[in-house]
C-alpha positions in Angstrom: -25.0 33.3 -50.2 -22.4 31.0 -52.0 -19.5 32.8 -50.3 -21.2 32.3 -46.9 -21.5 28.5 -47.5 -17.8 28.3 -48.5 -16.7 30.2 -45.4 -18.8 28.0 -43.2 -17.4 24.8 -44.8 -13.8 26.1 -44.6 -14.3 27.2 -41.0 -15.8 23.8 -40.0 -13.0 22.0 -41.7 -10.3 24.1 -39.9 -12.1 23.6 -36.6 -12.3 19.8 -37.1 -8.6 19.6 -38.1 -7.6 21.7 -35.1 -9.7 19.5 -32.8 -8.1 16.3 -34.1 -4.6 17.8 -33.7 -5.4 18.9 -30.1 -6.7 15.4 -29.2 -3.7 13.7 -30.7 -1.4 16.1 -28.8 -3.2 15.6 -25.5 -3.2 11.8 -25.8 0.2 10.8 -27.3 0.9 7.2 -27.8 3.9 6.1 -25.8 5.8 3.2 -27.4 8.8 1.5 -25.7 9.3 -1.1 -28.5 12.6 0.5 -29.4 14.2 -0.5 -26.1 16.8 -3.2 -25.9 17.5 -2.8 -22.2 15.9 -1.5 -19.0 17.7 0.3 -16.2 16.3 0.6 -12.7 16.8 3.3 -10.1 15.4 2.8 -6.6 16.5 5.2 -4.0 13.9 5.1 -1.2 14.4 5.3 2.5 17.4 3.0 3.2 17.2 1.1 -0.1 19.6 2.0 -3.0 19.3 0.0 -6.2 20.9 0.9 -9.5 20.8 -2.0 -11.8 20.0 -3.3 -15.3 17.4 -5.9 -16.0 19.1 -8.8 -17.5 16.2 -11.2 -18.2 15.1 -10.7 -21.8 11.6 -12.0 -21.0 11.3 -9.3 -18.3 12.3 -6.7 -20.8 9.7 -7.8 -23.3 7.0 -7.8 -20.5 8.1 -4.3 -19.4 7.9 -3.0 -22.9 4.3 -4.2 -23.1 3.4 -2.8 -19.7 5.0 0.6 -20.4 3.3 1.3 -23.6 0.0 3.2 -23.9 -1.6 6.6 -24.3 -0.2 9.4 -22.2 -2.1 12.4 -21.0 -1.7 15.4 -18.8 -2.9 15.3 -15.2 -2.5 17.6 -12.3 -3.3 17.6 -8.6 -2.1 14.0 -8.1 -1.4 12.7 -4.6 0.7 9.8 -5.8 4.4 9.8 -4.9 6.4 10.2 -8.1 10.1 10.8 -8.3 13.0 10.0 -10.7 14.6 8.3 -7.7 12.2 5.5 -8.4 12.4 5.0 -12.2 12.7 2.6 -15.1 14.6 3.8 -18.1 13.9 2.0 -21.3 16.7 2.5 -23.8 18.5 1.3 -26.9 21.6 3.4 -26.2 20.5 6.3 -28.4 16.9 6.8 -27.4 15.4 6.5 -24.0 12.2 7.1 -22.1 11.9 7.2 -18.3 8.9 5.9 -16.4 8.3 6.7 -12.7 6.0 4.3 -10.8 4.4 5.8 -7.7 5.7 4.6 -4.4 2.2 4.3 -3.0 0.7 1.7 -5.3 -1.1 4.2 -7.6 -1.8 2.7 -11.0 -0.3 5.7 -12.8 3.2 5.9 -14.2 4.7 9.4 -14.7 6.7 9.9 -17.8 10.0 11.3 -16.7 9.6 14.7 -15.0 6.8 15.7 -17.3 3.2 16.2 -16.3 2.3 13.3 -18.6 1.1 9.9 -17.2 0.1 6.5 -18.4 -2.7 4.7 -16.5 -2.3 1.0 -16.1 -4.6 -1.7 -14.8 -4.4 -3.3 -11.4 -3.1 -6.4 -13.0 -0.4 -4.5 -15.0 0.9 -2.6 -12.0 0.9 -5.8 -10.0 3.0 -7.6 -12.7 5.3 -4.5 -12.9 5.9 -4.6 -9.2 6.5 -8.4 -9.4 9.2 -7.9 -12.0 10.8 -5.0 -10.3 10.9 -6.8 -6.9 13.2 -9.4 -8.5 15.8 -6.7 -8.9 15.4 -5.2 -5.5 12.7 -2.6 -6.1 10.3 -3.3 -3.3 7.4 -0.9 -2.9 6.5 -0.7 0.8 3.0 0.7 0.3 1.9 -1.9 -2.2 
């Protein structure tokens, strides 16, 4: 009887620990606070922009907008491509965010299947900043 209780307690503890690890893995915190510069790529239809954001205030706002919990998602109809991307970097470390070209409120992280969901206000602010540097989203 005592051995059965110990096995149940150990099994429950292991199950809880594995569940916590799975949840943490599925919803990783994305943090762009390390970045000191932002590089933009926008190659869409007849527009070709490759530039760096120079306004420090814009970089601070982007770091805030591009931080959040990421998760896997499939079967999306949003248009994501690295041809439309924001690279946050400090020269050693970087992370790439791909906003959708159709106004979707999701940002894909690089070429992964991981995404960050933003609010309407955040994606509007993001597009406002990016438009100052020539990234104009035709579907927004």
